[in-house]
C-alpha positions as CSV (number, residue, x, y, z in Angstrom):
1,M,0.0,0.0,0.0
2,K,1.3,3.4,-0.9
3,N,1.9,5.9,1.9
4,I,0.9,9.6,1.5
5,T,0.7,12.4,3.9
6,I,-2.9,13.6,4.7
7,A,-3.7,16.9,6.4
8,L,-5.6,16.0,9.5
9,I,-6.6,19.6,10.3
10,A,-8.1,22.0,7.7
11,L,-5.7,24.7,6.6
12,I,-8.3,27.3,7.2
13,T,-11.7,26.6,8.6
14,M,-14.5,28.7,10.1
15,G,-18.1,28.2,11.1
16,G,-21.0,30.6,10.6
17,C,-19.7,33.2,13.1
18,S,-17.1,35.8,12.5
19,P,-13.6,35.5,13.9
20,Q,-12.7,37.6,16.9
21,S,-11.0,40.9,16.1
22,S,-7.2,41.1,16.7
23,K,-4.4,43.5,16.2
24,I,-3.7,44.6,12.6
25,I,-0.2,43.2,11.6
26,S,2.2,45.1,9.4
27,K,5.5,44.1,8.0
28,T,8.4,45.8,6.1
29,I,10.3,43.8,3.5
30,N,13.7,45.1,2.3
31,H,15.0,44.0,-1.0
32,R,18.6,44.7,-2.2
33,Y,19.3,43.6,-5.7
34,F,21.3,44.3,-8.9
35,N,19.6,45.6,-12.0
36,I,21.0,45.9,-15.5
37,R,20.0,48.9,-17.4
38,F,20.5,49.4,-21.2
39,S,20.7,52.7,-22.9
40,P,18.9,53.4,-25.1
41,E,16.1,51.0,-24.3
42,S,15.8,50.0,-28.0
43,I,17.5,50.9,-31.3
44,S,15.7,50.9,-34.7
45,K,17.6,51.1,-38.0
46,E,16.5,50.8,-41.7
47,S,19.2,49.0,-43.5
48,L,19.9,46.2,-46.0
49,G,17.6,47.8,-48.5
50,K,14.3,48.8,-47.0
51,L,14.3,46.4,-44.0
52,R,13.8,48.1,-40.7
53,I,15.2,46.3,-37.7
54,E,14.5,47.2,-34.1
55,V,16.5,45.6,-31.3
56,T,15.4,45.7,-27.6
57,P,17.2,44.0,-24.7
58,I,14.5,42.6,-22.4
59,D,14.3,40.9,-19.0
60,A,13.6,37.2,-19.9
61,A,11.1,37.0,-17.0
62,S,8.9,39.6,-18.7
63,I,7.7,37.1,-21.3
64,N,6.3,34.7,-18.6
65,R,2.9,36.0,-19.3
66,E,3.2,35.6,-23.1
67,T,4.5,32.0,-22.8
68,Y,1.8,31.1,-20.3
69,E,-1.0,32.6,-22.4
70,A,0.4,30.8,-25.5
71,S,0.2,27.4,-23.7
72,S,-3.2,28.3,-22.3
73,R,-4.5,28.9,-25.8
74,D,-3.4,25.4,-26.8
75,G,-5.1,24.0,-23.7
76,N,-1.8,22.3,-22.7
77,Y,-2.0,23.1,-18.9
78,E,-5.4,21.4,-18.9
79,K,-3.9,18.3,-20.5
80,E,-1.2,18.4,-17.8
81,F,-3.8,18.1,-15.0
82,A,-5.9,15.7,-17.0
83,L,-2.9,13.3,-17.1
84,K,-2.3,13.7,-13.4
85,I,-5.9,13.0,-12.6
86,E,-6.1,9.9,-14.8
87,Q,-2.9,8.6,-13.2
88,S,-4.3,9.2,-9.7
89,K,-7.6,7.5,-10.5
90,S,-5.8,4.4,-11.7
91,E,-3.9,4.2,-8.4
92,L,-6.8,4.8,-6.1
93,K,-7.2,1.1,-5.3
94,E,-3.7,1.0,-3.8
95,Y,-4.7,3.5,-1.1
96,S,-6.5,3.2,2.2
97,R,-10.2,4.4,2.5
98,Q,-9.1,7.6,4.2
99,E,-6.4,8.2,1.6
100,R,-8.9,7.5,-1.3
101,A,-11.3,10.1,0.1
102,Y,-8.6,12.7,0.3
103,I,-7.3,12.1,-3.2
104,K,-10.9,12.0,-4.7
105,G,-11.5,15.4,-3.1
106,K,-8.5,16.9,-4.8
107,I,-9.6,15.3,-8.1
108,N,-13.1,16.7,-7.7
109,A,-11.7,20.1,-6.9
110,I,-9.7,20.2,-10.2
111,E,-12.7,19.0,-12.2
112,L,-14.9,21.7,-10.5
113,L,-12.4,24.4,-11.4
114,N,-12.4,23.1,-15.0
115,K,-16.2,23.6,-15.0
116,M,-16.0,27.0,-13.4
117,E,-13.4,28.1,-15.9
118,A,-15.4,26.9,-18.9
119,E,-18.4,28.9,-17.5
120,Y,-16.2,32.0,-17.1
121,N,-16.6,32.0,-13.3
122,I,-12.8,32.2,-12.8
123,P,-10.0,33.4,-15.0
124,S,-7.7,30.8,-16.5
125,I,-4.6,32.0,-14.7
126,T,-6.3,32.0,-11.3
127,S,-7.8,28.6,-12.0
128,Y,-4.3,27.3,-12.9
129,N,-2.8,28.7,-9.7
130,L,-5.5,27.1,-7.6
131,K,-5.0,23.8,-9.3
132,E,-1.3,23.9,-8.5
133,R,-2.0,24.8,-4.9
134,I,-4.5,22.0,-4.5
135,W,-2.4,19.4,-6.2
136,N,1.0,20.3,-4.7
137,G,-0.2,21.2,-1.2
138,D,2.2,23.2,0.9
139,D,4.9,23.1,-1.8
140,F,3.0,25.8,-3.8
141,G,1.6,29.1,-2.6
142,Y,2.5,32.6,-1.5
143,D,1.7,35.1,1.3
144,G,2.5,38.3,-0.5
145,T,5.9,38.9,1.1
146,E,7.9,37.1,-1.6
147,I,10.3,39.2,-3.5
148,K,9.3,37.5,-6.7
149,Y,5.7,38.6,-6.2
150,L,6.6,42.1,-5.0
151,S,9.2,43.0,-7.6
152,E,7.5,41.8,-10.8
153,N,4.9,43.8,-12.5
154,N,3.3,40.8,-14.1
155,F,3.4,37.8,-11.7
156,Y,2.9,35.0,-14.1
157,P,4.2,31.4,-13.8
158,D,7.5,30.7,-15.6
159,Y,6.7,27.0,-16.2
160,F,6.4,27.6,-20.0
161,N,9.2,30.2,-20.5
162,P,11.8,28.5,-22.6
163,Y,14.4,31.1,-21.8
164,K,14.6,29.9,-18.2
165,I,16.9,26.8,-18.2
166,N,18.2,25.1,-15.1
167,Q,16.4,27.7,-13.0
168,K,18.4,30.6,-14.6
169,Y,17.3,33.0,-17.3
170,L,19.3,33.6,-20.5
171,S,20.0,37.1,-21.9
172,V,17.3,37.8,-24.4
173,F,16.8,40.4,-27.1
174,K,13.6,41.2,-28.9
175,V,14.1,41.8,-32.6
176,T,11.4,43.2,-34.8
177,F,11.7,43.1,-38.6
178,E,9.6,45.3,-40.9
179,N,9.9,44.8,-44.7
180,N,9.2,48.1,-46.4
181,S,10.4,46.9,-49.8
182,N,8.7,45.1,-52.7
183,E,10.9,42.1,-52.4
184,I,11.2,39.2,-50.0
185,Q,14.0,39.7,-47.4
186,E,16.0,36.9,-45.9
187,I,17.7,37.0,-42.5
188,N,19.7,34.2,-41.0
189,L,20.3,33.5,-37.3
190,E,24.0,33.0,-37.9
191,E,24.3,36.5,-39.2
192,F,23.8,37.9,-35.7
193,R,26.5,38.2,-33.1
194,I,26.6,39.8,-29.7
195,I,29.8,41.5,-28.4
196,T,30.1,42.4,-24.7
197,G,33.6,43.7,-23.7
198,E,36.0,41.3,-25.4
199,E,33.6,38.4,-25.4
200,L,31.9,37.3,-28.6
201,L,28.6,35.4,-28.4
202,F,26.4,33.8,-31.0
203,P,22.7,33.4,-30.6
204,L,21.5,30.0,-29.4
205,G,19.9,27.9,-32.1
206,L,17.0,25.4,-32.0
207,E,19.5,22.6,-31.5
208,Y,20.5,24.0,-28.1
209,F,16.9,24.2,-26.9
210,E,16.0,20.8,-28.3
211,N,18.8,19.3,-26.3
212,Y,18.0,21.1,-23.0
213,L,14.2,21.1,-23.3
214,Q,13.6,17.6,-24.5
215,N,11.7,16.7,-21.3
216,E,9.7,20.0,-21.3
217,P,7.5,19.9,-24.4
218,E,5.6,23.1,-23.6
219,K,8.8,25.1,-23.4
220,L,10.0,23.6,-26.6
221,K,6.8,24.4,-28.4
222,N,7.2,28.0,-27.3
223,I,10.8,28.1,-28.6
224,Y,9.5,27.0,-32.0
225,R,6.9,29.8,-31.8
226,M,9.2,32.6,-30.6
227,N,12.9,32.0,-31.2
228,M,14.6,33.4,-34.3
229,P,14.8,30.5,-36.7
230,K,17.9,29.5,-38.7
231,E,16.4,31.2,-41.7
232,L,13.6,33.9,-41.7
233,L,11.8,35.1,-44.9
234,I,10.0,38.4,-44.6
235,T,7.5,39.2,-47.3
236,P,6.8,42.8,-48.5
237,S,4.9,44.9,-45.9
238,Q,5.3,42.1,-43.3
239,R,6.2,42.9,-39.7
240,I,7.6,40.0,-37.6
241,T,8.9,39.8,-34.0
242,K,11.4,37.1,-32.9
243,Y,13.7,36.6,-30.0
244,I,17.4,35.8,-29.9
245,A,19.1,34.5,-26.7
246,V,22.6,34.0,-25.5
247,P,24.2,32.8,-22.2
248,A,23.8,35.5,-19.5
249,I,26.0,38.5,-20.4
250,N,28.7,39.9,-18.1
251,P,27.0,42.8,-16.3
252,K,30.4,44.4,-15.5
253,S,31.0,45.3,-19.2
254,S,29.9,48.9,-19.9
255,S,29.0,48.3,-23.5
256,L,27.1,45.8,-25.6
257,Q,26.9,45.6,-29.4
258,I,24.7,43.5,-31.5
259,Q,25.9,43.1,-35.0
260,L,24.1,41.9,-38.1
261,I,26.5,40.9,-40.8
262,K,25.1,40.1,-44.2
263,N,27.5,39.6,-47.0
264,T,29.7,42.7,-46.9
265,D,27.1,44.8,-45.0
266,I,27.5,45.4,-41.2
267,V,24.7,46.9,-39.1
268,N,25.6,47.7,-35.5
269,F,23.3,48.2,-32.6
270,D,25.3,49.8,-29.8
271,F,24.1,49.9,-26.2
272,T,25.7,51.1,-23.0
273,V,25.2,48.8,-20.0
274,K,25.0,49.9,-16.4
275,E,24.7,47.6,-13.4
276,E,22.8,49.3,-10.6
277,L,22.6,48.3,-6.9
278,L,19.0,49.0,-5.8
279,N,17.4,49.0,-2.4
280,K,13.7,48.9,-2.1
281,S,11.4,48.7,0.9
282,Y,7.8,47.4,0.8
283,N,5.5,48.3,3.7
284,L,2.8,45.6,3.9
285,T,-0.3,45.0,5.9
286,K,-1.8,41.6,6.7
287,Y,-5.3,40.7,5.6
288,E,-7.0,37.5,6.6
289,I,-9.6,35.6,4.6
290,Y,-12.3,33.3,6.1
291,T,-15.3,31.4,4.9
292,S,-18.8,31.1,6.4
293,G,-21.7,28.7,5.8
294,L,-20.0,25.4,6.2
295,K,-21.8,23.2,8.7
296,D,-18.8,20.9,9.4
297,S,-16.0,23.4,8.7
298,Y,-13.3,21.4,10.4
299,S,-13.7,18.6,7.9
300,Y,-12.7,20.9,5.0
301,D,-9.4,22.0,3.5
302,F,-9.5,25.6,2.3
303,Y,-7.7,26.9,-0.9
304,C,-7.7,30.5,-1.9
305,A,-6.4,32.5,-4.8
306,I,-6.8,36.2,-5.7
307,Q,-6.6,38.2,-8.9
308,Y,-6.1,41.9,-9.1
309,Q,-7.8,44.0,-11.8
310,D,-4.5,44.3,-13.6
311,G,-4.2,40.6,-14.1
312,V,-1.7,39.7,-11.3
313,S,-2.9,36.5,-9.7
314,I,-1.5,34.3,-6.9
315,A,-2.6,31.3,-4.9
316,L,-2.3,31.8,-1.1
317,S,-0.2,29.4,1.0
318,S,-2.6,30.0,4.0
319,N,-5.6,32.2,4.8
320,Y,-3.8,35.5,4.8
321,I,-1.9,37.8,2.4
322,F,0.3,40.8,3.0
323,V,-0.7,43.8,0.8
324,S,1.0,47.0,-0.1
325,P,-0.7,50.4,0.1
326,E,-1.0,50.5,-3.7
327,R,-2.6,47.1,-3.8
328,E,-5.0,47.9,-0.9
329,E,-6.8,50.3,-3.3
330,T,-6.7,48.0,-6.4
331,P,-9.9,46.1,-7.2
332,V,-9.3,42.4,-6.4
333,S,-11.4,39.2,-6.8
334,I,-11.1,36.3,-4.3
335,Y,-11.7,32.7,-5.3
336,I,-12.1,29.8,-2.9
337,I,-12.3,26.1,-3.1
338,T,-13.2,24.0,-0.1
339,V,-12.6,20.2,-0.1
340,N,-14.2,17.8,2.4
341,R,-11.5,15.3,3.4
342,I,-14.1,12.7,4.5
343,R,-16.8,12.8,1.9
344,S,-14.7,14.2,-1.0
345,N,-17.3,16.8,-1.9
346,V,-16.1,20.3,-2.9
347,K,-17.5,23.8,-3.0
348,F,-16.6,26.9,-4.9
349,S,-17.2,30.5,-4.0
350,K,-16.0,33.9,-5.0
351,M,-16.1,37.6,-4.1
352,Q,-15.3,40.0,-7.0
353,N,-14.2,43.5,-7.5
354,V,-13.6,44.5,-3.9
355,K,-10.8,46.5,-2.2
356,F,-8.8,45.3,0.7
357,S,-9.0,48.8,2.3
358,S,-12.8,48.5,2.5
359,F,-12.8,45.7,5.1
360,E,-12.9,46.4,8.8
361,N,-10.2,44.8,11.0
362,N,-8.5,43.6,7.9
363,R,-10.7,40.5,7.8
364,I,-12.6,39.2,4.8
365,I,-15.4,36.7,5.0
366,V,-16.5,34.9,1.8
367,P,-19.8,33.0,2.2
368,I,-19.9,29.4,1.0
369,E,-23.3,28.4,-0.4
């Protein structure tokens, strides 16, 4: 018989009455980090006939959203959970009765979220985050104090970002081509080179990604979609954006040059590079989230995710979140799944377009019907 760990006490439970008031808790998070700044932010040149090329150095993490949404359109994250569910169903007979009830509850929660998402009752990114939280337990979730959450404008999962390999981001450049001529223009990946200090780098080709991402098919699919191919044909009036990547550049070098060499023509894109040491403080206030309406609340596990109006979404690790003054005034929606560990039944509830600042004693109660 397989052994699994089962939570014997609900993560967050509450009966029909409100929790007693307590002191409002605040916290200050200090973040000291290095940032690489390029000047200018982008360079655009019309060369090689009437082909306009714009080069922009980017933070590879900034395309987390784009890669997630691309996989979402394909429905691939749904397939991922479907495979997990089918595997778990096939193994149910190997578990004890108590374990089976616990796993069935998680399966029912995932299937309910699929239904709610299909009926537009929950955004896909928030549904995904809740599924990860339910399936992975305490290994997934945030409380709002994480630097990753605080420092990124768009907090999207990096699971499908192909430019993050071995937990490290590559240096990435966004290149936009616009053909203003009446002829087909051809650009080859090998015609690009990146020079930083005395180091000469060449863009990574598909072979590199196919080797490192062979066990990550979604990342590999996004590479085929986004990365500059070996040969790119641009038809008249066509505008295309691709990405080129190299191993992380040396931030100590004060200059970076991207060259495009085609036959005897050389086009240079010259950037200055400055590494900045930044210190930032975040003043946060704690808000607690509870449910009401459950008759046997202590038999339920509670999972919660929030999504702000600007699209930032996180699944909570517990029943509270630390919020900045700016976020206190940003409309937010709260989504909750409760799972009965004994009977395996699940319930879904939500509270939409509210502001944290509007709740007394920093406590939010979401009714469960």
